[in-house]
C-alpha positions in Angstrom: 15.8 -10.2 -18.3 14.9 -9.5 -21.9 14.4 -12.5 -24.2 14.0 -12.2 -28.0 12.0 -14.9 -29.8 12.6 -16.1 -33.4 10.8 -19.4 -33.2 7.0 -19.6 -32.9 7.1 -22.9 -31.0 9.4 -21.5 -28.3 7.2 -18.4 -28.1 4.0 -20.5 -27.6 5.8 -22.6 -24.9 6.9 -19.5 -22.9 5.4 -19.0 -19.4 4.3 -15.4 -19.3 3.2 -15.2 -15.7 5.8 -12.5 -14.8 6.7 -11.1 -18.2 5.4 -8.4 -20.5 5.5 -8.7 -24.3 6.9 -6.0 -26.5 6.6 -6.2 -30.3 9.0 -4.2 -32.4 9.7 -3.9 -36.1 13.1 -4.7 -37.6 14.1 -1.0 -37.4 13.5 -0.8 -33.6 10.2 1.0 -33.6 7.8 -0.3 -30.9 4.6 -1.6 -32.5 2.9 -2.6 -29.3 3.4 -3.7 -25.7 1.1 -5.8 -23.5 1.6 -6.5 -19.8 -0.1 -8.8 -17.3 -3.0 -7.2 -15.4 -2.0 -6.5 -11.8 -4.8 -5.7 -9.3 -3.7 -4.7 -5.8 -5.8 -5.8 -2.9 -7.4 -2.9 -1.0 -7.5 -5.0 2.2 -3.8 -5.8 2.1 -1.8 -3.1 0.1 1.2 -4.5 -1.6 -0.5 -7.8 -2.4 -1.3 -8.2 -6.1 -3.5 -10.7 -8.1 -1.8 -11.0 -11.5 -3.5 -12.2 -14.7 -0.7 -13.2 -17.1 -0.6 -12.6 -20.9 -1.8 -15.5 -22.9 -0.7 -16.5 -26.4 -2.9 -18.0 -29.1 -1.9 -19.1 -32.6 -5.1 -18.6 -34.6 -5.2 -19.0 -38.4 -2.4 -16.7 -39.6 -2.1 -14.6 -36.5 -0.5 -14.7 -33.1 -2.7 -13.1 -30.5 -1.5 -11.8 -27.1 -4.3 -11.2 -24.6 -4.2 -10.1 -20.9 -8.0 -10.1 -20.3 -8.2 -6.3 -21.0 -6.2 -5.7 -24.2 -5.2 -7.7 -27.3 -2.2 -7.4 -29.4 -2.2 -9.2 -32.8 0.7 -9.9 -35.2 0.8 -12.0 -38.4 2.6 -15.3 -38.3 4.4 -14.6 -41.6 5.7 -11.2 -40.3 7.1 -13.0 -37.2 8.6 -15.8 -39.1 10.3 -13.6 -41.8 11.7 -11.2 -39.1 9.6 -8.2 -40.0 8.5 -8.0 -36.4 10.4 -9.1 -33.3 8.8 -10.3 -30.1 10.7 -9.8 -26.9 9.8 -10.3 -23.2 10.6 -8.0 -20.4 10.3 -8.7 -16.6 7.0 -7.3 -15.3 7.0 -5.6 -11.9 3.6 -4.5 -10.6 3.4 -0.8 -9.6 1.5 0.5 -6.6 -1.0 3.3 -7.5 -3.4 5.3 -5.5 -6.7 3.5 -5.2 -9.2 6.4 -5.4 -12.5 4.9 -6.6 -11.3 1.2 -6.9 -12.0 0.3 -3.3 -15.6 -0.7 -2.4 -15.3 -0.3 1.4 -12.9 1.8 3.4 -10.3 0.0 5.5 -8.3 3.1 6.3 -5.3 1.7 4.5 -4.1 5.2 3.4 -3.7 4.5 -0.3 -6.3 7.0 -1.4 -5.0 9.8 0.9 -8.0 9.8 3.2 
């Protein structure tokens, strides 16, 4: 379910464990998107460890961080409506493992 935020306090209180963040300008152009990091277990395919997006309000900026990427917007742009922050449901996707597994368990994800 998409949720659009217009209040900084509501945004900072949001639990982002299963949501991605999309920042768009007032004309609808996507400025950036940041998602939780999902790492699939090589021992039990289909089981994910998810690192959620965190939100920090530092100085005059709002910083979204997922441990790998950062997305930064200005508080004044958010408050005056120049940028819009919305959440989308995050669904982890299964991908082929290739070189991510350290020891082979014959799970079949890498086509061996």
